[in-house]
C-alpha positions in Angstrom: -83.7 71.4 -29.9 -85.7 72.8 -27.0 -87.3 76.2 -27.3 -88.7 78.6 -24.8 -91.9 78.9 -26.8 -93.4 76.9 -29.7 -94.6 80.0 -31.4 -94.1 83.8 -30.9 -96.4 86.4 -32.4 -95.3 90.0 -32.7 -98.4 92.3 -32.2 -101.3 92.0 -29.9 -104.0 93.5 -32.1 -107.0 91.5 -33.3 -105.0 89.7 -36.0 -102.0 88.9 -33.8 -104.2 87.6 -31.0 -106.2 85.5 -33.5 -103.0 84.0 -34.8 -101.9 83.3 -31.2 -105.3 81.7 -30.4 -105.2 79.5 -33.6 -101.7 78.2 -32.7 -102.6 77.7 -29.0 -105.7 75.7 -30.1 -103.3 73.3 -31.8 -101.5 72.6 -28.6 -98.6 75.0 -29.0 -97.2 77.1 -26.2 -97.6 80.7 -27.5 -96.1 84.0 -26.6 -97.6 87.3 -27.9 -95.3 90.4 -27.7 -96.9 93.9 -27.7 -95.0 97.1 -27.5 -97.9 99.2 -26.2 -99.0 99.1 -22.6 -102.3 97.3 -23.4 -103.5 95.0 -26.1 -105.3 96.3 -29.2 -104.1 99.9 -29.0 -103.0 100.2 -32.6 -105.1 99.7 -35.8 -107.5 97.5 -33.9 -108.6 100.3 -31.6 -109.2 103.0 -34.3 -111.7 101.7 -36.7 -115.5 101.4 -37.2 -115.9 98.1 -35.3 -118.0 96.9 -38.3 -118.5 93.3 -39.1 -118.2 93.3 -42.9 -120.3 90.9 -44.9 -117.6 90.5 -47.7 -119.3 92.3 -50.5 -116.6 94.2 -52.3 -113.5 92.1 -52.6 -112.2 90.7 -55.9 -112.9 87.1 -56.8 -110.4 84.7 -55.4 -108.6 87.3 -53.2 -107.6 86.6 -49.6 -109.8 89.5 -48.6 -112.9 87.9 -50.2 -112.2 84.5 -48.7 -111.1 85.6 -45.2 -113.8 88.2 -44.8 -116.7 85.7 -45.4 -115.0 82.9 -43.4 -114.0 85.2 -40.7 -117.4 86.9 -40.4 -119.1 83.6 -40.0 -116.6 82.4 -37.3 -116.7 85.8 -35.6 -120.5 85.8 -35.0 -120.2 82.3 -33.4 -117.2 83.4 -31.3 -118.9 86.5 -30.1 -122.1 84.6 -29.2 -120.3 81.8 -27.4 -118.1 84.2 -25.4 -120.8 86.7 -24.6 -119.1 89.6 -26.3 -121.5 92.4 -27.3 -122.5 92.7 -30.9 -125.5 93.7 -33.0 -126.3 92.2 -36.4 -128.0 95.3 -37.7 -127.5 94.8 -41.5 -126.1 97.2 -44.1 -127.7 99.2 -46.9 -125.4 100.1 -49.8 -127.1 103.1 -51.3 -127.3 104.6 -54.7 -128.2 108.2 -54.0 -128.8 109.0 -57.7 -129.4 107.1 -60.9 -125.7 107.4 -61.9 -124.7 105.2 -58.9 -127.1 102.3 -59.6 -124.6 100.5 -61.9 -122.0 100.7 -59.2 -124.1 99.1 -56.5 -125.3 96.5 -59.0 -121.6 95.6 -59.6 -121.2 95.3 -55.8 -124.2 92.9 -55.7 -122.7 90.7 -58.4 -119.3 90.6 -56.6 -120.9 89.9 -53.3 -122.9 87.0 -54.8 -119.7 85.5 -56.2 -118.1 85.9 -52.8 -120.8 83.8 -51.2 -122.4 86.5 -49.1 -125.8 85.3 -47.8 -129.2 87.0 -47.8 -128.5 89.8 -50.3 -131.5 91.7 -51.6 -132.1 94.4 -54.2 -134.3 97.2 -52.9 -136.0 100.1 -54.7 -135.6 103.5 -53.3 -139.1 103.3 -51.7 -138.2 99.9 -50.1 -135.0 101.3 -48.7 -136.9 104.4 -47.3 -139.5 102.1 -45.8 -136.7 100.4 -43.8 -134.9 103.7 -43.0 -137.1 106.8 -43.2 -135.1 109.9 -43.9 -132.7 108.1 -46.2 -132.1 109.4 -49.7 -132.0 106.3 -51.8 -132.6 105.9 -55.5 -131.9 102.1 -55.0 -130.1 100.0 -52.5 -128.6 96.6 -51.6 -129.5 95.0 -48.3 -126.8 92.9 -46.7 -128.3 91.4 -43.5 -125.1 89.7 -42.3 -123.2 93.0 -41.6 -123.1 94.3 -38.0 -121.1 96.1 -35.3 -119.4 94.7 -32.2 -117.2 95.3 -29.2 -113.7 94.9 -30.6 -112.0 95.3 -27.3 -114.2 92.7 -25.7 -113.4 90.4 -28.6 -109.6 90.9 -28.2 -109.8 90.4 -24.4 -111.6 87.1 -25.1 -108.8 86.0 -27.6 -106.2 86.9 -25.0 -108.0 84.8 -22.4 -108.1 81.8 -24.7 -104.3 82.1 -25.3 -103.6 82.3 -21.6 -106.1 79.5 -20.7 -104.1 77.3 -23.1 -100.8 78.0 -21.2 -99.6 80.9 -23.4 -98.7 84.4 -22.5 -99.5 87.9 -23.8 -96.8 90.3 -22.7 -97.4 94.1 -23.2 -95.0 97.0 -23.0 -92.4 94.7 -24.5 -91.3 95.8 -28.0 -89.8 93.4 -30.4 -86.2 94.4 -31.1 -84.8 91.7 -33.4 -84.9 88.1 -34.4 -82.1 85.8 -35.6 -82.7 82.5 -37.3 -81.0 79.5 -35.6 -78.9 77.0 -37.5 -81.2 74.1 -36.8 -84.4 76.0 -37.2 -86.3 78.4 -35.0 -85.3 81.9 -33.9 -83.7 83.8 -31.1 -85.8 86.9 -30.3 -84.6 89.9 -28.4 -87.4 91.9 -26.7 -87.1 95.3 -25.0 -88.9 97.2 -22.3 -88.8 96.6 -18.5 -89.6 92.9 -19.1 -87.0 92.7 -21.9 -85.4 89.3 -22.5 -83.8 87.1 -25.1 -85.8 83.9 -25.8 -86.0 81.2 -28.4 -89.1 80.1 -30.4 -89.7 77.5 -33.1 -92.2 79.5 -35.1 -92.5 83.3 -35.6 -95.5 85.4 -36.8 -95.3 89.1 -37.4 -98.6 90.8 -37.2 -97.4 94.3 -36.4 -99.9 96.5 -38.3 -98.3 99.9 -39.0 -94.9 98.6 -37.9 -95.0 95.4 -40.1 -92.2 96.7 -42.4 -89.9 97.8 -39.6 -90.4 94.5 -37.8 -89.6 92.5 -40.9 -86.4 94.6 -41.4 -85.2 93.6 -37.9 -85.3 89.9 -38.7 -81.8 88.8 -39.7 -81.7 87.4 -43.2 -85.1 88.7 -44.2 -84.6 89.9 -47.8 -85.3 93.6 -48.2 -86.8 93.2 -51.6 -89.7 91.2 -50.1 -90.7 93.9 -47.6 -93.5 95.7 -49.5 -93.6 99.5 -49.3 -96.0 100.7 -46.7 -98.2 103.8 -46.6 -100.3 105.4 -43.8 -103.9 105.9 -44.8 -105.5 108.2 -42.2 -109.3 108.4 -41.7 -111.2 110.6 -39.3 -114.6 110.2 -37.7 -117.3 112.6 -36.6 -120.0 111.9 -34.0 -123.6 113.2 -34.3 -125.1 115.3 -31.5 -128.7 114.0 -31.2 -130.7 110.9 -32.0 -129.2 108.4 -34.4 -131.2 108.6 -37.6 -130.8 105.0 -38.9 -130.7 101.5 -37.4 -128.6 99.9 -40.2 -125.2 100.6 -41.5 -125.4 103.0 -44.4 -122.7 102.9 -47.1 -122.6 104.9 -50.3 -120.5 103.3 -53.1 -116.8 103.0 -52.2 -114.2 105.7 -52.9 -110.9 105.0 -54.5 -108.7 103.0 -52.2 -111.2 102.5 -49.4 -114.9 101.9 -48.6 -115.4 105.6 -47.8 -117.4 107.6 -45.3 -120.3 105.6 -44.0 -122.8 105.7 -41.1 -123.1 103.5 -38.1 -125.0 103.4 -34.9 -122.5 102.2 -32.3 -123.4 99.8 -29.5 -124.1 102.8 -27.3 -126.8 104.0 -29.7 -124.8 107.0 -31.0 -124.3 107.9 -34.7 -120.8 108.0 -36.0 -119.7 109.0 -39.6 -116.3 108.1 -41.2 -113.7 107.4 -42.1 -112.4 109.5 -45.0 -109.0 108.8 -46.5 -105.9 111.0 -46.5 -102.4 109.6 -47.0 -100.0 110.9 -44.4 -96.3 110.5 -43.5 -96.6 110.1 -39.7 -98.9 108.7 -37.1 -101.0 111.8 -36.6 -104.3 111.1 -34.9 -105.6 114.7 -34.7 -109.0 115.5 -36.1 -109.5 118.9 -37.8 -112.9 120.3 -36.7 -113.0 122.2 -40.0 -113.6 118.9 -41.8 -117.1 118.8 -40.4 -118.3 121.0 -43.2 -116.9 118.6 -45.8 -118.4 115.6 -44.0 -121.8 117.3 -43.7 -121.9 117.8 -47.5 -121.0 114.2 -48.1 -123.5 112.9 -45.5 -126.4 114.9 -46.9 -126.1 113.0 -50.1 -127.7 110.0 -48.2 -129.2 111.9 -45.2 -130.6 115.3 -46.3 -132.0 115.9 -42.8 -128.6 116.3 -41.1 -129.0 119.3 -38.9 -126.5 122.2 -39.2 -123.7 122.1 -36.7 -124.6 118.6 -35.5 -121.2 117.0 -36.1 -118.4 117.0 -33.6 -114.8 115.6 -34.0 -114.4 112.1 -32.6 -111.3 110.2 -33.4 -108.9 109.1 -36.2 -107.4 105.9 -37.3 -104.5 105.0 -39.6 -104.6 102.0 -41.9 -101.4 100.1 -43.0 -101.9 100.4 -46.7 -99.7 98.8 -49.4 -100.8 101.4 -52.0 -100.4 105.1 -52.3 -102.9 107.7 -53.6 -104.2 106.8 -57.1 -102.8 103.2 -56.9 -104.8 100.0 -57.0 -105.6 98.6 -53.6 -103.8 95.2 -53.2 -104.8 92.1 -51.3 -103.6 91.0 -47.9 -100.0 89.7 -48.0 -99.1 86.6 -45.9 -95.5 85.8 -46.7 -94.2 82.4 -45.8 -90.9 80.7 -46.6 -91.8 80.4 -50.2 -91.3 84.3 -50.4 -88.6 85.2 -47.9 -86.8 81.8 -47.5 -87.0 81.7 -43.7 -88.5 78.4 -42.5 -91.0 78.9 -39.6 -91.8 82.5 -40.3 -95.1 84.1 -41.4 -94.9 87.8 -42.1 -98.2 89.7 -42.5 -98.4 93.0 -44.4 -101.2 95.3 -45.4 -103.8 93.9 -43.0 -106.3 96.8 -43.1 -110.0 96.6 -43.6 -111.6 94.0 -43.5 -108.8 92.6 -41.3 -110.8 92.9 -38.1 -113.7 90.9 -39.5 -111.2 88.5 -41.1 -109.0 88.0 -38.1 -110.2 84.5 -37.0 -109.8 83.2 -40.6 -106.4 84.9 -41.0 -105.3 83.2 -37.7 -106.4 79.8 -38.9 -104.7 80.2 -42.2 -101.4 81.3 -40.6 -101.4 78.4 -38.2 -102.3 75.9 -40.9 -99.5 77.1 -43.2 -96.9 77.2 -40.5 -97.7 73.7 -39.2 -98.1 72.3 -42.7 -94.6 73.7 -43.5 
C-alpha cells in the first residue's frame, strides 16, 4: 500500500522533533503535526533548559539510560549545529550534616548510571568554587549545563525538513484509524486540516498525551495511564548572579526541587517548585517569593531582601499524584496496546529535554525493528 507519509509524529516539542529527526535519518519521509502556532510551545518551552548529567534515576530505568545517552549526544549536536550552550557543571549541596547521607546516595546512584567526572567536595572545597554558598558537603557533576532549547528545536526541525519531511504547526491532531493492511488514516484540523495516511505513528504530545491516545481508534483505554499536571514556578533575581554553576539541594518528593541556574543571558533564576493542579494555569503568584527566599537562603544566605521577581511557570506531564512514587518514562509499542506501527509516549517530563535525542533513537529503532 502507498502512504502519504512513512511516519507521522504528533507533537513538535523537543521529544517529538527528536523522534521525527531519528526517523528521517533512516530515510523515512516524516510529518510532524503541532497544534500550537509554533514549535516547542508546550512543556519544552517552560523548563529550566538544564542539561542533566543523569545522577538521580533508578538503576536500569529508561530515565537513567536515556539521560546519560541523550546528554552525550546533545552536547555533540549542539556543538556541531552551533546552538548556544554552557557546560557550567552542577553542585549538589548538603546544607547541613543531616543531608550528607542523601547526597552520598545520589553519588552512588550517579556512579551506577555511568555519569562521568563526579567528585566529592568538602564544604570548604565547594565554597572555594562558589563563594557565598552554604555547603556542609557537595557533589560536583562537571557534565551538567544549560542550553538554548529553542535553538535546539529549530535545528531539529531543520534536519527533518532537509531530509524531505515537514513540520506543520497550527494543525491539531483530531483522530487516527488503523488501516486493515497496516498503517493509519489521520485526520488533522486547523486551517491546513486534512486527512492523510501514514505507515508509522508516534504520539509525543506532552500534556495532551492521554487525550491523543484516546482519539486513536482501537487504542485500549486500560493502557492509557492516568495523567497529572505538576506545576512549577520560577523567580528571577534582580542583581548580579551569585554562582557560575548550577546549585541543587537534595531532591524533593516527586521532583528535583527548587534549584539555581545562571541562564545564557547571565541572569539568575530559581525554580521550579511543585504543585499539583487540575488545569493549565501558568500564572505565578508573587506572594510565593517569600517561600522561595526562605528555601534559597538554605544554600545562599546572602540573598538580598526583595530581590526575587515572578518569572514564569511550567507544567510537567506527570504519571503520579501527590505522595505517589515517581514512575519511569513510558514508551508503549504494540506489545502493550496491540496496534502495529504505533509508539505512544507518556510521562515524558524531566529529564525528557536532555534525553530527547536518545528517546528519538529508541522510538525509531523499536518501530523499524517491529
